[in-house]
Every structure is written in C-alpha cells, then in structure tokens.
C-alpha positions as CSV (number, residue, x, y, z in Angstrom):
1,X,-0.2,0.1,0.1
2,X,1.3,3.5,-1.3
3,X,0.6,6.2,2.2
4,X,0.8,9.6,1.7
5,X,2.0,12.3,4.0
6,X,-1.6,13.4,5.9
7,X,-1.9,16.6,7.4
8,X,-4.0,15.7,10.2
9,X,-2.4,14.2,13.2
10,X,-5.1,11.7,13.7
11,X,-4.7,10.7,9.9
12,X,-1.1,10.2,10.4
13,X,-1.4,8.0,13.5
14,X,-4.2,5.8,11.5
15,X,-1.4,5.9,8.6
16,X,0.9,4.7,10.9
17,X,-1.3,1.6,12.7
18,X,-2.5,0.5,9.0
19,X,1.2,0.9,6.9
20,X,1.8,-2.7,6.0
21,X,-1.7,-3.9,6.3
22,X,-2.3,-4.9,2.8
23,X,-5.7,-6.6,3.6
24,X,-8.9,-4.6,5.1
25,X,-11.9,-6.2,5.6
26,X,-15.1,-3.6,3.5
27,X,-18.4,-3.9,4.9
28,X,-21.1,-2.8,3.4
29,X,-25.1,-3.1,4.0
30,X,-27.2,-5.6,1.9
31,X,-30.4,-4.7,0.3
32,X,-32.5,-6.4,3.4
33,X,-30.8,-4.7,6.2
34,X,-28.1,-7.0,7.0
35,X,-24.5,-6.4,6.8
36,X,-21.7,-7.8,4.2
37,X,-17.7,-7.9,4.7
38,X,-15.6,-9.1,1.6
39,X,-11.9,-8.9,1.3
40,X,-10.0,-5.8,-0.5
41,X,-6.6,-5.4,-1.5
42,X,-5.8,-1.4,0.1
43,X,-4.1,0.1,-3.0
44,X,-3.2,3.9,-1.3
45,X,-3.9,5.9,1.8
46,X,-4.2,9.4,-0.5
47,X,-3.0,12.9,0.7
48,X,-6.7,13.5,1.2
49,X,-7.5,11.1,3.7
50,X,-8.9,8.8,1.6
51,X,-8.3,4.9,1.5
52,X,-8.3,3.7,-2.3
53,X,-9.3,0.0,-3.7
54,X,-10.0,-1.1,-7.2
55,X,-13.3,-3.1,-7.5
56,X,-15.3,-4.8,-10.4
57,X,-18.2,-2.6,-11.7
58,X,-20.6,-5.2,-11.2
59,X,-20.3,-6.5,-7.7
60,X,-22.9,-6.8,-5.4
61,X,-20.8,-3.8,-3.1
62,X,-20.9,-1.0,-5.7
63,X,-25.0,-1.6,-5.8
64,X,-24.9,-1.8,-2.4
65,X,-22.9,1.5,-2.4
66,X,-24.8,3.2,-4.9
67,X,-27.9,2.1,-1.9
68,X,-25.8,3.1,0.9
69,X,-22.7,4.8,0.8
70,X,-21.4,4.5,5.0
71,X,-19.1,1.6,5.3
72,X,-16.4,0.0,7.7
73,X,-13.2,-1.1,6.9
74,X,-11.5,-3.7,9.3
75,X,-7.8,-3.7,9.0
76,X,-6.0,-6.7,11.3
77,X,-2.0,-7.5,11.8
78,X,-2.5,-10.9,14.5
79,X,1.0,-10.7,14.4
80,X,1.9,-7.1,16.0
81,X,-1.5,-7.4,17.7
82,X,-2.8,-4.7,16.0
83,X,-6.4,-3.9,14.7
84,X,-7.9,-1.1,13.5
85,X,-11.9,-0.4,12.8
86,X,-12.3,2.8,10.0
87,X,-16.0,4.1,9.4
88,X,-16.3,6.3,6.5
89,X,-18.1,7.0,3.2
90,X,-17.5,5.6,-0.4
91,X,-17.6,7.1,-3.8
92,X,-16.7,5.3,-7.0
93,X,-14.9,7.1,-10.2
94,X,-13.0,5.8,-13.2
95,X,-9.8,8.4,-12.8
96,X,-7.9,7.5,-15.0
97,X,-4.6,9.0,-13.0
98,X,-5.2,7.2,-9.9
99,X,-5.6,3.8,-12.2
100,X,-2.6,4.2,-13.9
101,X,-0.4,5.3,-11.0
102,X,-2.0,2.2,-8.4
103,X,-2.1,-0.4,-11.5
104,X,0.2,-3.5,-10.9
105,X,0.4,-6.7,-12.6
106,X,-1.0,-8.7,-10.1
107,X,-4.5,-6.8,-10.7
108,X,-4.9,-8.4,-13.9
109,X,-6.5,-11.8,-11.6
110,X,-9.4,-9.6,-11.4
111,X,-9.7,-7.5,-14.5
112,X,-8.3,-9.5,-17.5
113,X,-8.5,-6.6,-19.9
114,X,-5.6,-4.7,-17.8
115,X,-5.8,-1.0,-16.9
116,X,-9.2,-0.6,-19.8
117,X,-11.2,-3.5,-18.4
118,X,-14.4,-1.6,-18.6
119,X,-15.2,-3.1,-15.1
120,X,-12.1,-1.9,-13.3
121,X,-13.3,1.1,-11.3
122,X,-11.6,3.5,-7.9
123,X,-13.7,2.5,-4.7
124,X,-12.4,5.7,-2.0
125,X,-13.3,5.5,1.3
126,X,-13.1,8.8,3.1
127,X,-12.2,8.3,6.4
128,X,-15.2,9.7,9.1
129,X,-13.1,8.2,12.3
130,X,-11.0,5.2,13.6
131,X,-10.8,3.1,16.6
132,X,-7.8,0.8,17.2
133,X,-6.1,-1.4,19.5
134,X,-2.6,-2.1,19.8
135,X,-1.3,-4.5,21.8
136,X,2.1,-3.7,24.0
137,X,5.2,-5.9,24.4
138,X,5.6,-9.3,22.9
139,X,3.7,-12.2,22.9
140,X,5.2,-13.8,26.6
141,X,4.6,-10.6,28.0
142,X,0.8,-10.3,26.9
143,X,0.5,-13.7,28.3
144,X,1.8,-12.6,31.7
145,X,-0.3,-9.5,31.7
146,X,-3.3,-11.7,30.2
147,X,-2.6,-14.4,33.5
148,X,-2.0,-11.3,36.2
149,X,-5.7,-10.0,35.1
150,X,-7.3,-13.3,35.8
151,X,-5.9,-13.7,39.1
152,X,-6.7,-10.0,39.9
153,X,-9.8,-8.0,40.9
154,X,-8.0,-4.8,38.5
155,X,-8.0,-5.0,34.9
156,X,-4.9,-6.0,33.2
157,X,-3.1,-4.1,30.7
158,X,-2.9,-5.3,27.2
159,X,-1.8,-2.3,25.3
160,X,-3.2,0.7,23.6
161,X,-6.1,1.7,22.4
162,X,-7.9,5.1,21.1
163,X,-9.6,7.0,18.8
164,X,-9.0,9.3,15.3
165,X,-11.4,11.3,13.8
166,X,-11.0,11.8,9.9
167,X,-11.1,14.9,7.9
C-alpha cells in the first residue's frame, strides 16, 4: 500500500497503524438491511485522507454502495496484535490517473483486460473516524499480563487503544 503524508495528526496516526496491512475487510449494507464483509487490497492512503481500492463495476458491493455509501473497514495484523476499525463513506469513480498510478500486474487476476478493463473502478473511502487497539510488548509479556489479569480484581494492561477523527 502506498501511504501519502497526512496533514491531520489523527490521520498520520491511522497511516502508521495500517501501514503494512495490505488487506482490509470492507463491510457494506445489503439490500435486506444485513451487513456484508469482503476482503479488498488496500492500494493507497492518499493525502486527502481517503483509502483507495479497485473494484469491479458489476459487483454486489457497488450496488450496495449506491444505496448506502456508509462503510466500515477492518484492518488486522495479528502478528503485531494491532487491530483498526475505520468508519467512512464511499465514492466510486474511474479516475484514469489513479488507475495508472496504482495498477500492478497482479490486478490482471481480477481485471483481465488490464487497465482498460470496462469493469475496473476506483473505490475511495473517506475516513470519518477510526478505533484502534495495539497490544504492548511481545507475546510472552502479553500472556503474563493476561494471566495476572485473570488472578486480579484489576483490569490487565494488554496494550493501548484509542479513537481517531478523520478530516
């Protein structure tokens, strides 16, 4: 994922938290009111505070997003015990400059006609806010903190968490 410098301190923190996590779970609202999640490769966190993905124009998510652009993105790095939940709103476009800049050969798996595939669309999520959890230390230290928490009346310190605002 390409990460641009963010102007806002909270967005800089979000960029730091999700840097290196290439796949996000995008959750949308289905027509029946239920929620649907699916994985998407995060291509960029741009300087305008938008997370950028590619999607297919004929996918169910595009129809869902047309009806309700509010989404959630979940990022997880279990190895680092880092988890981020982002709320935002989507806009879809076919911006040629963005497609040219973010295109990679691996995208041909999803878009066989390449950058000119008529199904290729850019999906942008404008960050409204985010919640994050980042465990402290290594696995052994976390296990000791967890065990101490089980034997104590006080909550254990299993790391940091916080809330960030978008633009």
